[in-house]
C-alpha positions in Angstrom: 138.9 51.0 279.0 137.7 52.9 282.0 140.3 55.0 283.8 140.8 54.2 287.3 140.2 58.1 288.0 136.2 58.2 287.3 136.3 61.7 288.8 137.6 63.3 285.9 135.5 61.4 283.7 132.0 62.4 285.0 130.9 65.9 286.8 130.2 65.6 290.6 126.5 66.4 289.3 126.2 63.4 287.0 127.7 61.3 289.8 125.3 62.9 292.5 122.2 61.5 290.2 123.5 58.5 288.8 124.3 57.2 293.0 120.6 59.0 293.9 119.1 56.8 291.1 121.5 53.7 291.9 120.5 53.6 295.3 116.5 54.2 294.2 117.1 51.2 291.7 118.9 48.5 294.4 115.5 48.8 296.5 113.4 48.9 293.7 110.8 45.8 292.4 108.3 47.8 289.8 109.3 49.8 287.0 108.9 53.1 288.1 111.1 55.8 287.0 113.1 57.2 289.4 111.4 61.1 288.2 108.1 60.0 289.4 108.5 58.5 292.9 107.6 60.4 295.9 109.9 63.2 297.0 110.3 62.0 300.3 112.0 59.1 298.7 113.8 61.2 296.2 115.5 62.9 298.9 116.4 60.4 300.8 118.3 58.6 297.6 119.6 62.3 297.3 121.0 62.1 301.0 122.7 58.9 300.5 124.4 59.7 297.7 125.5 63.2 298.9 127.0 61.1 302.2 129.1 58.8 299.6 130.4 61.8 297.6 131.4 63.6 300.9 132.7 60.4 302.3 135.0 59.8 298.9 133.2 56.4 298.7 131.6 57.2 295.2 134.4 57.1 292.9 135.3 53.7 294.2 131.4 52.4 294.0 130.9 53.6 290.6 134.0 52.2 289.5 132.9 48.9 290.9 129.7 49.0 289.2 131.2 50.1 285.8 133.4 46.9 286.2 130.6 44.6 287.6 128.2 45.8 284.5 125.5 46.4 287.5 122.2 46.1 285.8 120.8 48.5 288.6 123.6 51.0 287.7 122.6 50.2 283.8 119.1 51.3 285.0 120.1 54.6 286.7 122.2 55.9 283.8 118.9 55.1 281.3 117.2 57.0 283.7 119.3 59.9 283.7 119.8 60.0 280.3 116.1 59.7 279.3 115.4 62.4 282.3 117.9 65.0 281.3 118.0 64.8 277.7 121.5 62.2 277.2 123.0 64.9 274.7 124.1 66.7 278.4 126.7 63.6 279.2 128.1 63.8 275.5 128.4 67.5 275.4 130.1 67.6 278.9 132.2 65.0 277.7 133.5 67.1 274.9 134.2 69.6 276.4 136.2 68.1 279.3 137.8 66.2 276.3 139.0 69.8 274.9 
């Protein structure tokens, strides 16, 4: 079961990266990874993600995406894990639990 406080479960950087990728994939019809799009498009996605975090909307959005098992969010997670090597997520979670 997901704790109501997403902030305790994921770092700010992870939220930022996942939201940027999510905002990219909701508008994406082709199967192009986030890391391969042009830098202007990436910056726009990062800008929107940053605004969501600044306006304290990120946790609510992430919780609803998790609850709905949103396909674009799942793509964002897979992309993030592939890009970062995936191990960072598990190592960080283990460190935070200690």
